[in-house]
ZAPA-23467 format. One line per field, with one value per residue (C-alpha): residue number from 1; residue in one letter; x, y, z. Coordinates in steps of 0.5 Angstrom, whole numbers. Example, Ala and Ser with C-alpha at 12.3 -4.5 7.8 and 13.67 -1.06 7.14 Angstrom:
2
num <- (1 | 2)
residuo <- (A | S)
X <- (25 | 27)
Y <- (-9 | -2)
Z <- (16 | 14)
! end
This chain:
685
num <- (1 | 2 | 3 | 4 | 5 | 6 | 7 | 8 | 9 | 10 | 11 | 12 | 13 | 14 | 15 | 16 | 17 | 18 | 19 | 20 | 21 | 22 | 23 | 24 | 25 | 26 | 27 | 28 | 29 | 30 | 31 | 32 | 33 | 34 | 35 | 36 | 37 | 38 | 39 | 40 | 41 | 42 | 43 | 44 | 45 | 46 | 47 | 48 | 49 | 50 | 51 | 52 | 53 | 54 | 55 | 56 | 57 | 58 | 59 | 60 | 61 | 62 | 63 | 64 | 65 | 66 | 67 | 68 | 69 | 70 | 71 | 72 | 73 | 74 | 75 | 76 | 77 | 78 | 79 | 80 | 81 | 82 | 83 | 84 | 85 | 86 | 87 | 88 | 89 | 90 | 91 | 92 | 93 | 94 | 95 | 96 | 97 | 98 | 99 | 100 | 101 | 102 | 103 | 104 | 105 | 106 | 107 | 108 | 109 | 110 | 111 | 112 | 113 | 114 | 115 | 116 | 117 | 118 | 119 | 120 | 121 | 122 | 123 | 124 | 125 | 126 | 127 | 128 | 129 | 130 | 131 | 132 | 133 | 134 | 135 | 136 | 137 | 138 | 139 | 140 | 141 | 142 | 143 | 144 | 145 | 146 | 147 | 148 | 149 | 150 | 151 | 152 | 153 | 154 | 155 | 156 | 157 | 158 | 159 | 160 | 161 | 162 | 163 | 164 | 165 | 166 | 167 | 168 | 169 | 170 | 171 | 172 | 173 | 174 | 175 | 176 | 177 | 178 | 179 | 180 | 181 | 182 | 183 | 184 | 185 | 186 | 187 | 188 | 189 | 190 | 191 | 192 | 193 | 194 | 195 | 196 | 197 | 198 | 199 | 200 | 201 | 202 | 203 | 204 | 205 | 206 | 207 | 208 | 209 | 210 | 211 | 212 | 213 | 214 | 215 | 216 | 217 | 218 | 219 | 220 | 221 | 222 | 223 | 224 | 225 | 226 | 227 | 228 | 229 | 230 | 231 | 232 | 233 | 234 | 235 | 236 | 237 | 238 | 239 | 240 | 241 | 242 | 243 | 244 | 245 | 246 | 247 | 248 | 249 | 250 | 251 | 252 | 253 | 254 | 255 | 256 | 257 | 258 | 259 | 260 | 261 | 262 | 263 | 264 | 265 | 266 | 267 | 268 | 269 | 270 | 271 | 272 | 273 | 274 | 275 | 276 | 277 | 278 | 279 | 280 | 281 | 282 | 283 | 284 | 285 | 286 | 287 | 288 | 289 | 290 | 291 | 292 | 293 | 294 | 295 | 296 | 297 | 298 | 299 | 300 | 301 | 302 | 303 | 304 | 305 | 306 | 307 | 308 | 309 | 310 | 311 | 312 | 313 | 314 | 315 | 316 | 317 | 318 | 319 | 320 | 321 | 322 | 323 | 324 | 325 | 326 | 327 | 328 | 329 | 330 | 331 | 332 | 333 | 334 | 335 | 336 | 337 | 338 | 339 | 340 | 341 | 342 | 343 | 344 | 345 | 346 | 347 | 348 | 349 | 350 | 351 | 352 | 353 | 354 | 355 | 356 | 357 | 358 | 359 | 360 | 361 | 362 | 363 | 364 | 365 | 366 | 367 | 368 | 369 | 370 | 371 | 372 | 373 | 374 | 375 | 376 | 377 | 378 | 379 | 380 | 381 | 382 | 383 | 384 | 385 | 386 | 387 | 388 | 389 | 390 | 391 | 392 | 393 | 394 | 395 | 396 | 397 | 398 | 399 | 400 | 401 | 402 | 403 | 404 | 405 | 406 | 407 | 408 | 409 | 410 | 411 | 412 | 413 | 414 | 415 | 416 | 417 | 418 | 419 | 420 | 421 | 422 | 423 | 424 | 425 | 426 | 427 | 428 | 429 | 430 | 431 | 432 | 433 | 434 | 435 | 436 | 437 | 438 | 439 | 440 | 441 | 442 | 443 | 444 | 445 | 446 | 447 | 448 | 449 | 450 | 451 | 452 | 453 | 454 | 455 | 456 | 457 | 458 | 459 | 460 | 461 | 462 | 463 | 464 | 465 | 466 | 467 | 468 | 469 | 470 | 471 | 472 | 473 | 474 | 475 | 476 | 477 | 478 | 479 | 480 | 481 | 482 | 483 | 484 | 485 | 486 | 487 | 488 | 489 | 490 | 491 | 492 | 493 | 494 | 495 | 496 | 497 | 498 | 499 | 500 | 501 | 502 | 503 | 504 | 505 | 506 | 507 | 508 | 509 | 510 | 511 | 512 | 513 | 514 | 515 | 516 | 517 | 518 | 519 | 520 | 521 | 522 | 523 | 524 | 525 | 526 | 527 | 528 | 529 | 530 | 531 | 532 | 533 | 534 | 535 | 536 | 537 | 538 | 539 | 540 | 541 | 542 | 543 | 544 | 545 | 546 | 547 | 548 | 549 | 550 | 551 | 552 | 553 | 554 | 555 | 556 | 557 | 558 | 559 | 560 | 561 | 562 | 563 | 564 | 565 | 566 | 567 | 568 | 569 | 570 | 571 | 572 | 573 | 574 | 575 | 576 | 577 | 578 | 579 | 580 | 581 | 582 | 583 | 584 | 585 | 586 | 587 | 588 | 589 | 590 | 591 | 592 | 593 | 594 | 595 | 596 | 597 | 598 | 599 | 600 | 601 | 602 | 603 | 604 | 605 | 606 | 607 | 608 | 609 | 610 | 611 | 612 | 613 | 614 | 615 | 616 | 617 | 618 | 619 | 620 | 621 | 622 | 623 | 624 | 625 | 626 | 627 | 628 | 629 | 630 | 631 | 632 | 633 | 634 | 635 | 636 | 637 | 638 | 639 | 640 | 641 | 642 | 643 | 644 | 645 | 646 | 647 | 648 | 649 | 650 | 651 | 652 | 653 | 654 | 655 | 656 | 657 | 658 | 659 | 660 | 661 | 662 | 663 | 664 | 665 | 666 | 667 | 668 | 669 | 670 | 671 | 672 | 673 | 674 | 675 | 676 | 677 | 678 | 679 | 680 | 681 | 682 | 683 | 684 | 685)
residuo <- (M | L | T | I | A | Q | Q | A | K | N | D | T | L | K | A | L | T | Y | N | M | L | A | G | N | Y | E | E | N | S | K | Y | Q | V | A | D | S | F | A | Q | L | A | I | K | Y | S | T | N | S | H | Y | L | S | G | L | A | A | A | Y | H | V | I | G | F | I | Y | E | D | K | G | E | Y | P | K | E | L | I | A | L | N | K | S | L | K | L | Y | K | E | I | G | D | K | S | K | T | A | R | L | T | A | N | V | G | N | A | Y | N | Y | Q | G | S | Y | A | Q | A | L | N | L | Y | V | E | A | L | D | M | F | T | K | T | G | D | K | G | G | M | A | L | I | N | G | N | I | A | N | I | Y | S | I | L | K | E | Y | K | N | A | L | D | Y | Y | S | R | A | V | D | V | Y | T | E | L | N | D | K | R | G | I | A | R | N | I | A | N | I | G | H | T | Y | D | F | M | G | D | Y | D | K | A | K | I | F | F | L | K | A | L | E | S | E | K | A | L | D | R | K | R | G | I | E | M | N | L | E | S | I | A | G | I | D | F | E | A | K | D | Y | D | S | S | L | I | Y | Y | T | H | A | L | A | L | A | K | E | L | E | D | K | R | A | I | A | A | D | M | E | G | I | G | T | V | Y | T | V | R | K | N | Y | H | K | A | E | D | F | L | L | Q | S | L | G | I | D | T | V | I | H | R | Y | E | G | I | K | S | I | S | T | N | L | R | D | L | Y | T | A | T | G | Q | W | Q | K | A | Y | K | Y | Y | Q | L | F | E | A | A | K | D | S | L | I | N | E | D | K | S | K | Q | I | G | R | I | E | A | K | A | D | Y | D | K | Q | L | I | L | Q | Q | A | E | D | D | K | K | S | A | L | S | A | A | E | S | K | K | Q | K | L | T | I | L | F | V | A | V | F | A | L | A | I | A | V | I | A | I | I | I | L | R | S | L | R | I | T | R | R | Q | K | K | L | I | E | Q | Q | K | L | V | V | E | E | Q | K | T | L | V | E | Q | Q | K | A | I | V | D | E | K | N | K | D | I | T | D | S | I | H | Y | A | S | R | I | Q | R | A | L | L | T | T | D | D | Y | I | G | K | R | L | K | E | Y | F | I | L | F | K | P | R | D | I | V | S | G | D | F | Y | W | A | N | E | V | E | T | N | E | G | K | R | F | L | I | C | A | G | D | C | T | G | H | G | V | P | G | A | F | M | S | L | L | N | I | S | L | L | N | E | V | N | L | E | R | K | I | N | E | P | A | K | I | L | D | E | V | R | E | H | I | I | K | A | L | N | P | E | G | K | D | E | E | S | K | D | G | M | D | C | I | L | C | S | F | D | L | T | N | K | M | L | D | F | A | C | A | N | N | P | L | W | L | V | R | N | N | E | C | I | E | Y | K | A | D | K | M | P | V | G | I | Q | D | G | Q | K | P | F | S | A | Q | T | L | K | L | Q | V | G | D | M | I | Y | M | F | T | D | G | Y | A | D | Q | F | G | G | P | K | G | K | K | F | K | Y | K | Q | L | Q | E | K | L | L | E | V | N | N | Q | P | M | A | E | Q | K | H | K | L | K | Q | A | F | E | D | W | K | N | E | L | E | Q | I | D | D | V | L | L | I | G | I | R | V)
X <- (35 | 35 | 40 | 44 | 44 | 46 | 51 | 55 | 62 | 62 | 57 | 56 | 53 | 48 | 46 | 45 | 40 | 36 | 35 | 32 | 28 | 25 | 23 | 19 | 16 | 14 | 11 | 7 | 4 | 8 | 10 | 13 | 17 | 20 | 22 | 25 | 29 | 31 | 34 | 38 | 41 | 42 | 46 | 50 | 51 | 54 | 59 | 62 | 61 | 57 | 54 | 49 | 46 | 45 | 42 | 37 | 35 | 33 | 29 | 25 | 23 | 21 | 17 | 14 | 12 | 9 | 5 | 2 | 1 | 6 | 9 | 13 | 17 | 17 | 21 | 26 | 28 | 28 | 32 | 37 | 37 | 38 | 44 | 48 | 46 | 49 | 55 | 56 | 55 | 50 | 46 | 41 | 39 | 40 | 35 | 30 | 30 | 29 | 23 | 21 | 22 | 18 | 12 | 13 | 12 | 6 | 2 | 3 | 0 | 7 | 7 | 12 | 17 | 15 | 15 | 22 | 24 | 21 | 24 | 31 | 29 | 27 | 33 | 37 | 33 | 34 | 41 | 42 | 37 | 32 | 26 | 22 | 24 | 22 | 15 | 15 | 16 | 11 | 6 | 8 | 8 | 1 | -1 | 2 | -2 | -8 | -8 | -7 | -13 | -10 | -13 | -11 | -4 | -5 | -9 | -3 | 2 | -1 | -2 | 5 | 7 | 2 | 6 | 12 | 10 | 7 | 13 | 17 | 11 | 10 | 3 | 3 | 5 | 0 | -6 | -4 | -4 | -10 | -13 | -10 | -14 | -20 | -19 | -17 | -24 | -27 | -24 | -27 | -34 | -34 | -36 | -38 | -31 | -28 | -32 | -30 | -23 | -23 | -27 | -21 | -16 | -19 | -19 | -12 | -10 | -14 | -11 | -4 | -7 | -5 | -9 | -7 | -9 | -15 | -17 | -15 | -20 | -25 | -25 | -25 | -31 | -35 | -33 | -36 | -42 | -43 | -43 | -48 | -52 | -52 | -51 | -52 | -47 | -42 | -43 | -42 | -35 | -33 | -34 | -30 | -25 | -24 | -24 | -18 | -15 | -15 | -12 | -6 | -6 | -6 | -8 | -9 | -14 | -17 | -18 | -21 | -26 | -28 | -30 | -33 | -38 | -39 | -41 | -46 | -49 | -50 | -54 | -58 | -59 | -56 | -53 | -50 | -47 | -44 | -41 | -38 | -34 | -32 | -29 | -25 | -23 | -21 | -17 | -13 | -12 | -10 | -4 | -1 | -2 | -6 | -9 | -13 | -17 | -17 | -20 | -25 | -28 | -28 | -33 | -37 | -37 | -39 | -45 | -47 | -48 | -51 | -56 | -57 | -58 | -51 | -49 | -43 | -40 | -41 | -37 | -32 | -31 | -31 | -25 | -22 | -23 | -20 | -14 | -13 | -14 | -8 | -4 | -5 | 0 | -4 | -6 | -5 | 3 | 3 | 1 | 6 | 11 | 8 | 10 | 14 | 17 | 20 | 24 | 27 | 26 | 20 | 24 | 30 | 27 | 24 | 30 | 34 | 28 | 28 | 36 | 35 | 30 | 34 | 40 | 35 | 33 | 40 | 42 | 35 | 37 | 44 | 41 | 36 | 42 | 46 | 39 | 37 | 44 | 41 | 35 | 36 | 39 | 33 | 29 | 33 | 33 | 26 | 25 | 30 | 26 | 19 | 23 | 25 | 18 | 15 | 20 | 18 | 11 | 11 | 15 | 10 | 5 | 9 | 10 | 3 | 1 | 6 | 4 | -3 | -2 | 3 | -3 | -8 | -3 | -2 | -10 | -10 | -5 | -8 | -15 | -11 | -8 | -15 | -18 | -12 | -13 | -20 | -19 | -14 | -18 | -24 | -19 | -16 | -23 | -25 | -19 | -20 | -27 | -24 | -19 | -23 | -28 | -22 | -20 | -27 | -27 | -20 | -23 | -29 | -24 | -20 | -26 | -27 | -20 | -19 | -17 | -10 | -14 | -18 | -12 | -7 | -12 | -11 | -4 | 1 | 7 | 5 | 6 | 3 | 7 | 1 | 3 | -2 | 1 | -5 | -10 | -14 | -11 | -13 | -9 | -13 | -12 | -18 | -18 | -24 | -24 | -29 | -31 | -30 | -31 | -24 | -24 | -22 | -19 | -16 | -17 | -13 | -12 | -7 | -11 | -8 | -14 | -14 | -12 | -10 | -12 | -20 | -21 | -17 | -21 | -28 | -25 | -22 | -29 | -32 | -28 | -28 | -35 | -35 | -30 | -35 | -41 | -38 | -34 | -39 | -46 | -45 | -40 | -35 | -28 | -24 | -19 | -19 | -27 | -28 | -24 | -28 | -34 | -31 | -29 | -36 | -39 | -34 | -36 | -43 | -42 | -38 | -40 | -48 | -50 | -44 | -42 | -35 | -32 | -33 | -29 | -22 | -22 | -21 | -15 | -9 | -9 | -6 | -12 | -9 | -13 | -9 | -10 | -5 | -7 | -5 | 0 | -3 | -4 | -9 | -8 | -10 | -6 | -8 | -2 | 2 | 6 | 7 | 13 | 16 | 22 | 25 | 32 | 34 | 32 | 26 | 21 | 16 | 10 | 7 | 1 | -4 | -3 | -10 | -13 | -20 | -23 | -25 | -19 | -19 | -19 | -21 | -21 | -22 | -16 | -11 | -12 | -5 | -4 | 3 | 5 | 8 | 13 | 15 | 19 | 16 | 15 | 10 | 10 | 4 | 5 | 3 | 7 | 8 | 14 | 18 | 16 | 18 | 23 | 29 | 36 | 43 | 41 | 33 | 31 | 26 | 27 | 25 | 23 | 30 | 32 | 26 | 27 | 34 | 32 | 27 | 32 | 36 | 31 | 26 | 29 | 28 | 22 | 16 | 16 | 24 | 22 | 17 | 21 | 27 | 23 | 19 | 26 | 29 | 23 | 24 | 31 | 31 | 25 | 29 | 26 | 22 | 15 | 12 | 9 | 4 | 0 | 5 | 2 | 7 | 4 | 9 | 6 | 11 | 8)
Y <- (32 | 29 | 34 | 33 | 25 | 26 | 31 | 27 | 25 | 19 | 13 | 15 | 21 | 18 | 13 | 18 | 22 | 16 | 14 | 21 | 21 | 13 | 15 | 21 | 17 | 12 | 17 | 20 | 12 | 12 | 5 | 3 | 10 | 9 | 2 | 4 | 10 | 5 | 0 | 5 | 7 | -1 | -1 | 5 | 3 | -4 | 0 | 4 | -1 | 4 | 0 | 5 | 7 | 0 | -1 | 5 | 3 | -4 | 0 | 4 | -3 | -6 | 0 | -1 | -8 | -6 | 0 | -6 | -11 | -16 | -17 | -24 | -19 | -14 | -18 | -20 | -13 | -10 | -16 | -15 | -7 | -9 | -14 | -8 | -3 | -8 | -9 | -2 | 0 | 5 | 4 | 9 | 6 | -1 | 1 | 3 | -3 | -7 | -4 | -4 | -12 | -12 | -9 | -14 | -20 | -16 | -15 | -22 | -24 | -27 | -23 | -26 | -25 | -18 | -17 | -19 | -14 | -9 | -10 | -10 | -4 | 0 | -1 | 1 | 8 | 9 | 8 | 13 | 18 | 18 | 21 | 19 | 12 | 11 | 15 | 10 | 4 | 6 | 6 | -1 | -4 | -1 | -5 | -11 | -10 | -9 | -15 | -18 | -15 | -11 | -5 | 0 | -1 | 0 | 7 | 9 | 7 | 10 | 17 | 16 | 16 | 22 | 26 | 25 | 26 | 33 | 35 | 33 | 37 | 30 | 31 | 24 | 21 | 24 | 22 | 15 | 14 | 18 | 13 | 7 | 10 | 10 | 2 | 1 | 4 | 0 | -7 | -5 | -4 | 4 | 5 | 13 | 14 | 10 | 14 | 21 | 19 | 16 | 22 | 26 | 22 | 23 | 30 | 30 | 26 | 30 | 36 | 32 | 30 | 23 | 18 | 12 | 15 | 17 | 10 | 7 | 11 | 11 | 3 | 4 | 8 | 4 | -2 | 2 | 4 | -4 | -5 | 0 | -3 | 3 | -1 | 5 | 9 | 3 | 1 | 8 | 9 | 2 | 4 | 10 | 6 | 1 | 6 | 9 | 2 | 0 | 7 | 6 | -2 | -4 | -11 | -12 | -6 | -8 | -15 | -12 | -7 | -12 | -16 | -11 | -9 | -17 | -17 | -11 | -15 | -21 | -18 | -15 | -22 | -20 | -26 | -26 | -19 | -21 | -28 | -24 | -19 | -24 | -29 | -24 | -22 | -29 | -30 | -23 | -25 | -32 | -30 | -25 | -30 | -26 | -31 | -27 | -25 | -32 | -34 | -28 | -29 | -36 | -35 | -30 | -35 | -41 | -37 | -34 | -41 | -44 | -38 | -40 | -48 | -50 | -54 | -57 | -51 | -48 | -54 | -53 | -46 | -49 | -53 | -47 | -43 | -48 | -49 | -41 | -41 | -46 | -42 | -36 | -35 | -38 | -32 | -35 | -36 | -29 | -26 | -30 | -27 | -20 | -17 | -11 | -9 | -16 | -15 | -22 | -28 | -32 | -38 | -37 | -36 | -43 | -46 | -43 | -45 | -52 | -52 | -50 | -56 | -61 | -59 | -59 | -66 | -68 | -66 | -70 | -76 | -76 | -75 | -81 | -85 | -85 | -86 | -92 | -96 | -102 | -103 | -110 | -110 | -114 | -108 | -103 | -108 | -108 | -100 | -100 | -104 | -100 | -94 | -97 | -99 | -92 | -89 | -94 | -93 | -85 | -85 | -90 | -85 | -79 | -82 | -84 | -77 | -74 | -78 | -76 | -69 | -70 | -73 | -68 | -62 | -66 | -66 | -58 | -57 | -60 | -57 | -50 | -52 | -54 | -47 | -43 | -46 | -45 | -38 | -36 | -39 | -34 | -28 | -30 | -31 | -24 | -21 | -24 | -22 | -15 | -15 | -18 | -12 | -7 | -11 | -10 | -3 | -2 | -5 | 0 | 5 | 3 | 3 | 10 | 12 | 14 | 8 | 8 | 6 | 13 | 17 | 13 | 15 | 23 | 23 | 21 | 20 | 20 | 15 | 15 | 12 | 11 | 7 | 7 | 6 | 1 | -3 | 3 | 10 | 18 | 20 | 19 | 21 | 24 | 26 | 28 | 30 | 36 | 40 | 48 | 54 | 54 | 46 | 40 | 40 | 35 | 35 | 31 | 32 | 29 | 29 | 28 | 27 | 28 | 22 | 15 | 8 | 7 | 15 | 17 | 13 | 15 | 23 | 21 | 18 | 24 | 28 | 24 | 25 | 32 | 33 | 29 | 33 | 40 | 38 | 33 | 36 | 43 | 44 | 48 | 47 | 52 | 49 | 55 | 55 | 48 | 48 | 53 | 49 | 43 | 47 | 49 | 42 | 39 | 44 | 43 | 36 | 35 | 41 | 42 | 46 | 51 | 50 | 52 | 46 | 44 | 38 | 41 | 35 | 36 | 35 | 38 | 38 | 40 | 41 | 42 | 43 | 42 | 45 | 40 | 43 | 50 | 48 | 52 | 49 | 52 | 50 | 51 | 49 | 47 | 47 | 43 | 46 | 44 | 43 | 44 | 41 | 45 | 45 | 41 | 46 | 45 | 51 | 51 | 54 | 56 | 53 | 57 | 56 | 53 | 46 | 45 | 45 | 49 | 55 | 61 | 67 | 63 | 66 | 64 | 59 | 63 | 61 | 60 | 59 | 57 | 57 | 50 | 48 | 41 | 36 | 40 | 35 | 37 | 34 | 33 | 30 | 29 | 30 | 22 | 21 | 27 | 26 | 19 | 17 | 13 | 13 | 11 | 16 | 15 | 22 | 25 | 24 | 32 | 36 | 38 | 31 | 29 | 35 | 32 | 26 | 28 | 32 | 26 | 22 | 27 | 26 | 18 | 14 | 15 | 7 | 8 | 14 | 11 | 5 | 9 | 13 | 7 | 4 | 10 | 11 | 3 | 4 | 10 | 7 | 0 | -3 | 3 | 3 | 7 | 13 | 16 | 15 | 16 | 19 | 22 | 24 | 26 | 28 | 30 | 35)
Z <- (-6 | -13 | -16 | -10 | -11 | -19 | -18 | -12 | -14 | -9 | -8 | 0 | -1 | -7 | -2 | 4 | -1 | -4 | 3 | 5 | -2 | 0 | 7 | 5 | 0 | 5 | 10 | 4 | 2 | -5 | -3 | -10 | -11 | -4 | -6 | -12 | -8 | -3 | -8 | -11 | -4 | -3 | -9 | -8 | 0 | -3 | -8 | -2 | 3 | 7 | 12 | 15 | 9 | 8 | 14 | 13 | 6 | 9 | 15 | 10 | 6 | 13 | 14 | 7 | 9 | 15 | 12 | 7 | 13 | 10 | 17 | 15 | 10 | 14 | 19 | 14 | 12 | 19 | 22 | 16 | 19 | 26 | 25 | 21 | 26 | 32 | 27 | 27 | 34 | 33 | 40 | 38 | 32 | 35 | 40 | 35 | 31 | 37 | 38 | 31 | 30 | 37 | 33 | 28 | 32 | 36 | 30 | 28 | 35 | 38 | 44 | 48 | 43 | 42 | 50 | 50 | 45 | 48 | 55 | 51 | 48 | 54 | 57 | 51 | 51 | 59 | 58 | 52 | 55 | 49 | 51 | 44 | 45 | 52 | 50 | 44 | 49 | 54 | 49 | 47 | 54 | 55 | 49 | 52 | 58 | 54 | 51 | 58 | 60 | 65 | 63 | 69 | 68 | 60 | 61 | 66 | 61 | 55 | 60 | 61 | 53 | 52 | 57 | 54 | 47 | 50 | 52 | 46 | 42 | 38 | 35 | 32 | 38 | 42 | 37 | 37 | 44 | 45 | 40 | 44 | 51 | 47 | 45 | 52 | 54 | 49 | 52 | 58 | 55 | 57 | 50 | 51 | 53 | 48 | 42 | 46 | 45 | 38 | 36 | 39 | 36 | 29 | 29 | 31 | 25 | 20 | 22 | 21 | 14 | 16 | 12 | 16 | 23 | 20 | 17 | 24 | 28 | 23 | 24 | 31 | 31 | 27 | 32 | 37 | 34 | 32 | 40 | 41 | 36 | 31 | 25 | 20 | 23 | 24 | 16 | 14 | 18 | 16 | 9 | 9 | 13 | 7 | 2 | 5 | 7 | -1 | -2 | 3 | 0 | 8 | 7 | 15 | 15 | 8 | 12 | 18 | 15 | 10 | 16 | 20 | 14 | 13 | 21 | 20 | 14 | 18 | 24 | 18 | 16 | 9 | 9 | 1 | 2 | 9 | 6 | 0 | 5 | 10 | 5 | 2 | 9 | 11 | 4 | 6 | 13 | 11 | 6 | 11 | 17 | 22 | 26 | 30 | 24 | 22 | 29 | 29 | 22 | 22 | 28 | 24 | 18 | 23 | 26 | 19 | 16 | 22 | 21 | 14 | 16 | 12 | 17 | 13 | 12 | 19 | 22 | 17 | 20 | 27 | 25 | 22 | 29 | 33 | 28 | 29 | 36 | 37 | 33 | 38 | 44 | 50 | 54 | 61 | 59 | 56 | 62 | 66 | 62 | 61 | 68 | 66 | 73 | 74 | 67 | 67 | 63 | 65 | 62 | 65 | 72 | 71 | 69 | 75 | 80 | 77 | 78 | 86 | 87 | 84 | 88 | 94 | 92 | 91 | 98 | 101 | 97 | 100 | 107 | 106 | 103 | 110 | 114 | 110 | 110 | 113 | 108 | 105 | 98 | 96 | 98 | 94 | 88 | 88 | 89 | 83 | 79 | 80 | 79 | 72 | 71 | 72 | 67 | 62 | 63 | 63 | 57 | 53 | 55 | 53 | 46 | 45 | 47 | 42 | 37 | 38 | 38 | 32 | 28 | 30 | 28 | 21 | 20 | 22 | 17 | 12 | 13 | 13 | 7 | 4 | 6 | 4 | -3 | -3 | -1 | -6 | -11 | -9 | -9 | -16 | -18 | -16 | -19 | -25 | -26 | -24 | -29 | -35 | -33 | -34 | -40 | -43 | -42 | -45 | -52 | -51 | -50 | -56 | -60 | -59 | -61 | -69 | -73 | -76 | -82 | -82 | -80 | -86 | -91 | -90 | -87 | -92 | -86 | -79 | -73 | -66 | -60 | -55 | -49 | -43 | -36 | -34 | -38 | -39 | -41 | -39 | -45 | -52 | -59 | -64 | -71 | -76 | -83 | -84 | -91 | -90 | -95 | -96 | -97 | -93 | -86 | -82 | -75 | -70 | -62 | -57 | -50 | -43 | -38 | -31 | -28 | -31 | -30 | -30 | -27 | -33 | -38 | -36 | -37 | -44 | -46 | -44 | -48 | -54 | -54 | -53 | -59 | -63 | -61 | -62 | -68 | -72 | -69 | -68 | -74 | -70 | -74 | -71 | -66 | -61 | -61 | -60 | -54 | -51 | -53 | -50 | -43 | -42 | -43 | -38 | -33 | -34 | -34 | -27 | -24 | -26 | -20 | -20 | -13 | -10 | -9 | -16 | -19 | -22 | -27 | -35 | -40 | -43 | -50 | -57 | -62 | -70 | -76 | -82 | -89 | -93 | -100 | -98 | -93 | -87 | -80 | -75 | -68 | -60 | -54 | -47 | -42 | -47 | -53 | -60 | -63 | -70 | -73 | -79 | -82 | -76 | -71 | -66 | -66 | -60 | -60 | -53 | -50 | -46 | -39 | -37 | -38 | -42 | -35 | -29 | -28 | -24 | -29 | -35 | -42 | -49 | -52 | -57 | -64 | -67 | -75 | -78 | -85 | -87 | -91 | -95 | -90 | -83 | -78 | -73 | -66 | -61 | -54 | -47 | -41 | -39 | -44 | -41 | -34 | -33 | -28 | -30 | -33 | -28 | -23 | -23 | -25 | -30 | -38 | -38 | -45 | -46 | -47 | -51 | -56 | -57 | -59 | -64 | -67 | -68 | -71 | -75 | -82 | -81 | -84 | -79 | -77 | -75 | -71 | -67 | -66 | -63 | -59 | -56 | -55 | -52 | -47 | -45 | -44 | -40 | -35 | -35 | -29 | -25 | -26 | -31 | -28 | -33 | -39 | -46 | -52 | -58 | -65 | -71 | -77 | -83 | -88)
! end
């Protein structure tokens, strides 16, 4: 698809292809990449006035926000998409978007708005004969019935949805509605049946390898076990669910799972841990405006502080509970407007009924007037005065009530603002602690990297372009000078460990430590033998028991041993090649196609030797530079372009080479995210 987008001669085809890429990445929870492609789709759709492409891009962006639990932002994006599809006249897409906007309102607890949109979408799907849409809306209607506690109807509509999804062979839809049946039995208090359906749904989601569905069912099973007072099992399920929610960056799920863990710790009387999890959960729910969560968590915090004798805090969270409760839609009103069979707007019915009543009242008044013509003028005048007095008194009472209500609402808003600021401070403090810890880890990692001063005393001309993706890095460089029978040798390594960020940094520290042990302590100086030994140590460290499901972690690297006096270079390469630029020609020395780690059919690393000439440029690198997305078409930089860039700059001073290579990388990346750590080392003989 990238090739199609890059070769397309018109902007419409580019937009279409970028939308397909954005949708695929969103489906696989790669939200930043998905958003990058969606933005490209918006750009080319705007250039070509391609309204369908523009609508599709906003649709994907809306789903990204939905997956991350950012519902206000989701509504903005989806309403843009819906407006465009209505303008185009695409009835099928308009029906889908109407249902999606209804979902966004549903997630925020705005059930009346959600219901109106579901009814509208159901009419559209019925007219177009869209069975998939009808199945979807059946499930959504069942959700509303479940909220209204009409569980028999909810089970009926969920079963209808399952039947249609089975007819369509839509396994994802089947799994989702089976889980919803489990929720319904949970609400009914039939926990045994609920857990049966949740476990069935969990297995279906695992078969589909859909992490979001797995997380949701883990969370549900945890809740069932909590109700059954199996707190050990509940904590395990909540912990697994929270790990997945963080991986998916789903704020709603993170908040819910943290609340569940906090509740388990509360009943176990581990109040310190309970408070920590509940406050984090409350902070997230406050940010995403999930009032149902705020209401639930404030209740738990109120009970926690009551149990620990912190009465002032308990009262504060009682007030927060009341404020959140007032923000939710009144359940009785929701039930009145929630009758699907009526398919009519409740407010319109009230208006029509009121008009009819007014009409009857007017006729009655006219008849009464005819019958009372003989009533004295004084009596009529007195009656008029009485009516005016009643109206004035009633208006005064309404005004007082409204003033009191406004004052109460103002107080609630001020309290909510204070609480939001407090929770934001808590979240900011947690984030600062985590970030400070990672920054400290970065200082430790950089302290273990060989210093420029050490390398500069042994190499006359060199540069190191090192650009971690995150604060800490999975890429690293290492160097050491050794004394051999043939004289001094200078060893230097460019390594790329599995992963990046914190996991990659752990692996880099392990590999630096192993290189030091093998070279400095065991006095092994040949590059190929060093890599063989390091590989054995990595396997022992990461898979001490030799199980089949062993870790595949390790590193790709280039390890060089320079004899600069005799102009000789010994080296070994694991997955990454070594490049030599001589006489403005780039010569590639192939790498062994295996990592320094566990590999099926592994063999010793190949020892390679090269006779150097004065002026030769040796380049060692990891894959981060070549794999970076960017440029005008959002594609990879690639090794061919990197080779051309090195041929362009190889005759220039080392500092100039580093500057131009760094600038070329930044220009290519532009506003896109850096996808991997970058390391490129250049050495002139």
